[in-house]
DOLO-11332 format. One record per residue (C-alpha): residue in one letter; residue number from 1; x, z, y. Coordinates in steps of 0.05 Angstrom, whole numbers, plus 32768, in hexadecimal, padded with zeros to 4 digits. Each point is the difference from the previous one (the first is absolute). Layout:
REC r   k east   up north
REC A NUM    X    Z     Y
...
***
This chain:
REC r   k east   up north
REC I   1 80B9 7F94  8257
REC A   2 7FBC 7FF7  8020
REC V   3 7FE8 8042  7FE1
REC L   4 803E 8027  8012
REC T   5 8000 7FE7  8048
REC G   6 7FB4 8001  800A
REC D   7 8003 7FB7  8014
REC Q   8 7FB5 7FEB  7FFB
REC Q   9 800F 7FB8  8015
REC C  10 8031 7FF8  7FC8
REC K  11 7FCD 801F  7FCF
REC E  12 7FCD 7FCC  8016
REC L  13 8032 7FC8  7FF7
REC V  14 800C 8015  7FB7
REC R  15 7FB6 8007  7FF2
REC E  16 7FF2 7FBA  801C
REC A  17 8039 7FE3  7FD7
REC Y  18 7FE5 8022  7FC3
REC E  19 7FBA 7FE8  800A
REC Y  20 8018 7FBA  800C
REC G  21 8028 7FFF  7FC0
REC K  22 7FC9 801F  7FD7
REC N  23 7FCA 7FD0  8019
REC A  24 802D 7FC4  7FF2
REC G  25 7FF9 8013  7FB5
REC I  26 7FC5 8017  7FD7
REC P  27 7FF7 804B  8011
REC R  28 7FCD 8011  7FCB
REC L  29 802E 7FE4  7FCA
REC G  30 803B 8024  801F
REC W  31 8024 7FBE  8004
REC T  32 802C 7FF2  803C
REC Q  33 802E 7FC4  8010
REC G  34 804B 8007  7FF6
REC W  35 8007 7FDA  8042
REC V  36 7FC7 7FF9  8031
REC S  37 8021 7FC7  8026
REC P  38 803A 7FEA  7FD2
REC L  39 800F 7FBF  8026
REC R  40 800C 8027  8040
REC H  41 8038 8026  7FDC
REC G  42 8020 7FC5  7FDE
REC K  43 7FDE 800F  7FBC
REC L  44 7FDA 7FD0  7FD3
REC A  45 7FB5 7FF9  800B
REC L  46 7FF7 801A  7FB8
REC A  47 8016 8045  8017
REC A  48 7FBA 8008  801F
REC T  49 7FDF 7FF8  7FBB
REC V  50 8021 8037  7FDA
REC C  51 8001 804B  8007
REC E  52 8045 801E  7FFA
REC G  53 8010 8046  7FE7
REC C  54 801F 800B  8045
REC S  55 7FC1 7FEE  8026
REC I  56 7FD1 802A  7FD5
REC G  57 802E 803C  8002
REC N  58 8009 7FFD  804B
REC M  59 7FB7 7FF7  800C
REC I  60 7FF2 8041  7FDA
REC A  61 8035 8023  8028
REC L  62 7FE2 7FE6  8041
REC A  63 7FB8 8013  7FEC
REC I  64 8013 8047  7FF0
REC G  65 802C 8007  803D
REC L  66 7FCB 7FE8  802E
REC T  67 7FCD 802E  7FE2
REC D  68 802F 803B  8008
REC A  69 800D 7FEC  8048
REC G  70 7FB4 8003  800E
REC M  71 7FFA 7FB4  800A
REC G  72 7FC7 7FF8  7FCF
REC D  73 7FEA 8010  7FB9
REC Y  74 8023 7FCF  7FD2
REC W  75 7FFC 8025  7FBD
REC D  76 7FD0 7FCA  7FE7
REC D  77 8035 7FCB  800E
REC V  78 8033 8029  7FD9
REC D  79 7FD0 8007  7FC7
REC H  80 7FF5 7FB3  7FFD
REC F  81 804B 7FF2  8008
REC V  82 8014 802F  7FC9
REC R  83 7FCA 7FF3  7FCB
REC N  84 7FF4 7FB6  8009
REC Q  85 8045 7FE6  8011
REC L  86 803B 802E  7FFB
REC V  87 7FF7 8017  7FB8
REC E  88 7FF0 7FB9  7FEB
REC Q  89 8041 7FE4  801D
REC Q  90 802C 802E  7FD8
REC Y  91 801C 7FE5  7FC0
REC R  92 7FEB 8031  7FC9
REC D  93 7FF0 7FD7  7FC2
REC I  94 803F 7FE7  7FDD
REC D  95 7FD9 7FD6  7FCE
REC R  96 7FDE 7FDC  8039
REC L  97 8042 7FF3  8022
REC R  98 801C 7FE1  7FBF
REC E  99 7FC0 7FD5  7FFB
REC I 100 8007 7FE5  8045
REC S 101 8049 7FF4  7FF8
REC A 102 7FF5 7FD7  7FC0
REC L 103 7FCB 7FD6  8025
REC A 104 8030 7FF4  803A
REC V 105 8037 7FEA  7FD0
REC A 106 7FD0 7FD1  7FDE
REC T 107 7FE3 7FDF  803F
REC R 108 8037 8001  8034
REC S 109 8045 7FE1  8005
REC E 110 803A 802E  7FF4
REC M 111 801E 801E  8040
REC D 112 8048 7FF4  800F
REC L 113 801E 8046  800B
REC S 114 8049 7FEA  7FFE
REC S 115 8009 8009  804A
REC I 116 7FE5 8046  8005
REC T 117 8010 8044  7FE2
REC H 118 7FCE 8010  7FC9
REC N 119 7FF5 802D  7FC5
REC T 120 7FD0 7FF1  7FC7
REC E 121 800A 8040  7FD9
REC D 122 7FC1 8029  7FF2
REC V 123 7FDA 7FDE  8039
REC F 124 7FBB 8014  7FE9
REC E 125 8012 804B  7FF8
REC R 126 8023 7FFF  8043
REC A 127 7FC5 7FDF  8021
REC L 128 7FCF 8037  7FEF
REC G 129 7FEA 8025  803E
REC A 130 8015 7FC8  802E
REC F 131 7FCF 7FE1  8031
REC G 132 7FF0 7FB6  8005
REC E 133 7FD8 7FD3  802C
REC A 134 7FB6 7FF1  7FF9
REC A 135 7FCC 7FCF  801C
REC P 136 7FBB 801D  8009
REC D 137 7FED 7FED  7FB9
REC R 138 803F 7FFC  7FD8
REC M 139 8048 801A  7FF8
REC G 140 803B 7FD3  800A
REC D 141 8009 7FC5  802F
REC S 142 7FC6 7FE8  802A
REC G 143 7FF8 7FC3  7FD5
REC G 144 7FEE 802A  7FC5
REC G 145 803B 7FE6  7FD6
REC P 146 801D 8029  7FC7
REC E 147 8033 8026  802B
REC L 148 800B 8047  8014
REC I 149 8031 8014  8034
REC G 150 8016 8046  8010
REC Y 151 802A 8013  803E
REC G 152 802A 803E  800D
REC C 153 7FDF 8007  8045
REC C 154 7FB9 7FFC  7FE4
REC T 155 8010 8030  7FC9
REC G 156 801C 8032  8031
REC N 157 7FC6 7FFA  8031
REC G 158 7FCB 7FFF  7FC9
REC S 159 801B 8040  7FE3
REC L 160 7FFE 8020  8044
REC G 161 7FB7 7FEA  8006
REC F 162 7FF1 8028  7FC1
REC Y 163 8023 803C  801E
REC Y 164 7FDB 7FFC  8042
REC A 165 7FBD 7FFB  7FDB
REC W 166 8014 803B  7FD2
REC E 167 8015 802B  803A
REC G 168 7FC2 7FF1  802A
REC A 169 7FCE 8008  7FC6
REC V 170 8001 804B  8006
REC R 171 8012 8025  8041
REC H 172 7FFD 804B  8011
REC A 173 8000 8025  8042
REC N 174 7FE6 8043  8017
REC G 175 7FE1 8012  7FBD
REC V 176 7FD9 7FBE  7FFA
REC T 177 8011 7FCC  7FCD
REC N 178 7FEB 7FB8  8010
REC V 179 7FF9 7FCE  7FC6
REC N 180 8006 7FBE  8024
REC L 181 8006 7FD2  7FC5
REC L 182 7FE0 8007  7FBB
REC L 183 8041 7FF1  7FDB
REC N 184 8020 802B  7FCA
REC R 185 8028 8033  8025
REC A 186 801C 8046  7FED
REC S 187 8010 802F  8039
REC R 188 800A 804B  800A
REC W 189 7FBA 8004  8020
REC V 190 7FD4 7FD3  7FD4
REC D 191 8007 7FD1  7FC6
REC V 192 7FDA 7FBF  8004
REC D 193 7FEE 7FDC  7FBF
REC S 194 7FE1 7FBC  800D
REC W 195 7FDB 7FD4  7FD0
REC L 196 7FF7 7FC9  8034
REC P 197 7FF5 7FC6  7FF9
REC Y 198 7FEC 8006  7FB7
REC E 199 7FCF 8037  800B
REC G 200 7FE1 801C  8040
REC R 201 801C 8046  7FF3
REC V 202 8035 802B  8023
REC L 203 8013 8046  7FEB
REC I 204 801F 802D  8036
REC T 205 801F 8041  7FE6
REC V 206 8009 8033  8037
REC K 207 8041 8028  7FFB
REC D 208 8016 8020  8041
REC T 209 7FD7 7FEF  803E
REC R 210 7FC9 801F  8029
REC S 211 7FD4 7FC2  8003
REC V 212 8000 7FB6  7FEB
REC A 213 7FE8 7FC4  8025
REC V 214 7FF7 7FC1  7FD8
REC R 215 7FFD 7FBD  8023
REC V 216 7FCD 7FD1  7FDF
REC P 217 801A 7FB8  8002
REC G 218 7FD8 7FCF  8028
REC W 219 7FF0 7FD4  7FC5
REC A 220 7FDB 8037  7FDD
REC D 221 7FB3 8008  8003
REC I 222 7FFC 8042  8024
REC V 223 7FB8 800A  7FEA
REC S 224 8013 7FFE  7FB6
REC V 225 803E 802C  8007
REC G 226 7FF6 8042  7FDB
REC T 227 8029 8040  7FFB
REC T 228 8006 8033  7FCA
REC L 229 8022 8044  800D
***
């Protein structure tokens, strides 16, 4: 709305809120609190010690939106959010899920599910792709216990975070293609094949564009960055 109406004051308000939320977490790790002030909103204090799929997905959307609105260059933030947190909070390893579940069963008392609607059929298979919570150094609850929880809201917002990063990774306008994030991305203008973080190598295949501008991430040593045509 602020962009559509040209409301600069509203843009500034969003930027300040974003910066406040980002700096309450650990920006370089891409970790952000699920709730910055949980007690103020009737939530448990533990809500400030975990990053939800909702919070990380929304922070990515805000960072890209603010950049597009000319309120700063937040692509490094997006890079940190996606690489260091978003991908790590998605459940992708079914064997690991089974391992954690077995540990939880062995060490925790059985939950009484009689009062709630539940389904235990193919839980591990259905959990793949979902997003859970994470403390700065571990998945699961903030106490580090053998427990993984996935929420429908976090899975929806986390998936949107992937889309926002994918869409913003490569942009094209007026014959110029901008590669904003060194993530794997196929497009009609260029294809980006990235070996990061395993190798310091990115291959950009030019397809249909007059020129290409590649953004070097802030964490890279610009002096050691080389190009081969």
